[in-house]
C-alpha positions as CSV (number, residue, x, y, z in Angstrom):
1,D,-0.1,0.0,0.0
2,D,2.7,2.6,0.9
3,L,4.6,1.7,-2.5
4,A,1.4,2.3,-4.2
5,R,0.8,6.0,-2.4
6,A,4.1,6.9,-3.0
7,R,4.3,6.2,-6.8
8,Q,1.6,8.4,-7.6
9,P,2.5,11.7,-6.3
10,F,5.9,10.6,-8.7
11,Q,3.5,9.6,-11.7
12,R,1.8,13.1,-11.2
13,A,4.9,15.0,-11.2
14,M,5.9,13.3,-14.6
15,Q,2.8,13.6,-16.2
16,S,2.7,17.3,-15.2
17,G,6.2,18.1,-16.7
18,A,7.0,19.9,-13.5
19,G,8.8,19.2,-9.9
20,K,6.6,18.7,-7.2
21,T,6.9,18.5,-3.2
22,F,4.1,16.1,-1.1
23,A,4.0,14.6,2.0
24,I,2.8,11.6,2.7
25,P,2.5,8.7,5.8
26,L,4.7,5.6,5.1
27,Q,5.3,2.9,7.6
28,R,9.1,2.4,8.6
29,A,11.1,-0.6,8.7
30,D,10.2,-1.0,12.5
31,G,6.7,-0.7,11.8
32,S,6.3,2.4,13.1
33,L,4.4,5.0,11.0
34,G,6.3,8.3,10.0
35,Y,5.5,11.4,7.9
36,F,7.9,12.1,4.8
37,E,8.1,15.3,2.9
38,A,9.5,14.7,-0.9
39,T,11.0,17.2,-2.9
40,V,10.9,15.9,-6.7
41,S,12.8,17.3,-9.9
42,L,12.3,15.9,-13.2
43,I,15.5,15.6,-15.1
44,H,15.5,16.3,-18.7
45,D,17.9,15.9,-21.8
46,L,18.9,18.7,-24.0
47,Q,16.2,17.6,-26.3
48,G,13.6,18.1,-23.2
49,E,13.1,14.4,-23.0
50,L,12.7,13.0,-19.8
51,R,15.5,11.1,-18.6
52,G,14.8,10.5,-14.9
53,Y,14.1,12.5,-11.8
54,R,15.6,13.1,-8.3
55,G,14.2,14.1,-4.7
56,I,15.3,14.6,-1.5
57,V,13.0,12.9,1.2
58,R,12.8,13.8,4.9
59,D,10.9,12.9,7.9
60,V,8.5,15.6,9.1
61,S,6.6,13.6,11.9
62,D,7.5,16.1,14.4
63,Q,6.2,18.8,12.2
64,I,3.1,16.8,11.9
65,A,2.7,16.0,15.3
66,Y,2.9,19.2,16.4
67,Q,0.6,20.6,14.0
68,Q,-1.8,18.0,15.4
69,Q,-1.1,19.0,18.9
70,L,-2.1,22.8,17.8
71,L,-5.5,21.4,16.2
72,E,-6.1,19.6,19.6
73,M,-5.4,22.7,21.5
74,A,-7.6,24.9,18.8
75,Y,-10.3,22.4,19.4
76,R,-10.4,20.8,22.8
77,D,-10.7,22.2,26.4
78,P,-7.6,21.7,28.3
79,L,-9.6,21.0,31.1
80,T,-12.1,18.6,30.3
81,G,-11.1,17.1,26.8
82,L,-14.1,18.1,25.3
83,G,-14.7,19.9,22.4
84,N,-14.8,23.6,22.7
85,R,-17.1,26.4,21.4
86,K,-15.2,26.2,17.5
87,A,-15.2,22.4,17.2
88,F,-18.9,23.0,18.8
89,D,-19.7,25.5,16.0
90,E,-18.3,23.6,13.2
91,Q,-19.6,20.5,14.1
92,L,-23.2,21.8,14.4
93,G,-22.6,23.7,11.1
94,Q,-22.0,20.2,9.4
95,A,-24.8,18.1,11.1
96,L,-27.0,20.5,10.5
97,L,-25.9,20.6,6.3
98,R,-26.3,16.6,6.7
99,A,-29.8,16.8,8.5
100,G,-30.7,19.2,5.8
101,S,-30.2,17.5,3.1
102,G,-31.8,14.3,4.1
103,G,-28.6,12.4,5.1
104,S,-29.4,11.8,9.2
105,E,-31.3,13.2,12.0
106,L,-30.1,15.4,14.2
107,A,-30.6,16.3,18.2
108,L,-29.3,18.5,20.1
109,L,-28.8,18.0,24.0
110,Y,-27.9,21.1,26.0
111,L,-27.0,21.2,29.7
112,D,-26.3,23.7,32.2
113,L,-25.0,23.3,35.6
114,D,-27.2,25.4,37.9
115,R,-25.5,27.5,40.5
116,F,-21.7,26.1,39.2
117,K,-20.2,29.8,40.2
118,E,-21.4,29.3,43.7
119,V,-19.4,26.1,44.0
120,N,-16.3,27.8,42.8
121,D,-17.2,30.8,44.9
122,R,-17.7,28.7,48.1
123,F,-15.4,25.5,47.5
124,G,-12.4,27.1,45.4
125,H,-11.6,26.5,41.6
126,D,-9.9,23.4,42.4
127,I,-13.1,21.7,43.4
128,G,-15.0,23.6,40.5
129,D,-12.1,22.0,38.1
130,A,-13.1,18.6,39.5
131,L,-16.9,18.9,39.2
132,L,-16.7,20.0,35.7
133,R,-13.8,17.2,34.7
134,T,-16.4,14.6,36.4
135,V,-19.4,15.9,34.7
136,A,-17.5,15.7,31.2
137,E,-16.4,12.2,32.2
138,R,-19.9,11.1,32.4
139,V,-20.9,13.4,29.4
140,R,-18.4,11.4,27.3
């Protein structure tokens, strides 16, 4: 599967007649999954005929992991691990589109923690945070 996935970008570069940069996930020799970026340049002879290609491949797994971490931070509440308002807005919009096109039904559950501010004020934010984590685990 990896070989076929890796050949496709090379073939597209050769068909387009231009170099190309692409990133693909590939399995390493030890079985772990890595993400690799390849820059491919086509080699032409004096008549303009394609004679081969050269490329540079580099492991970008750390950068991909960092990007995933940033996405998690953008869409997840750090205290509860649940989706935040940004995630809710995007997922609700997608769900409404699916439901509107007849693809599925939609239900929305709204939870409100009555007097939560009183918990924070009376028992402190650590207890309030513990309550939110407990509720989030039950919702999950």
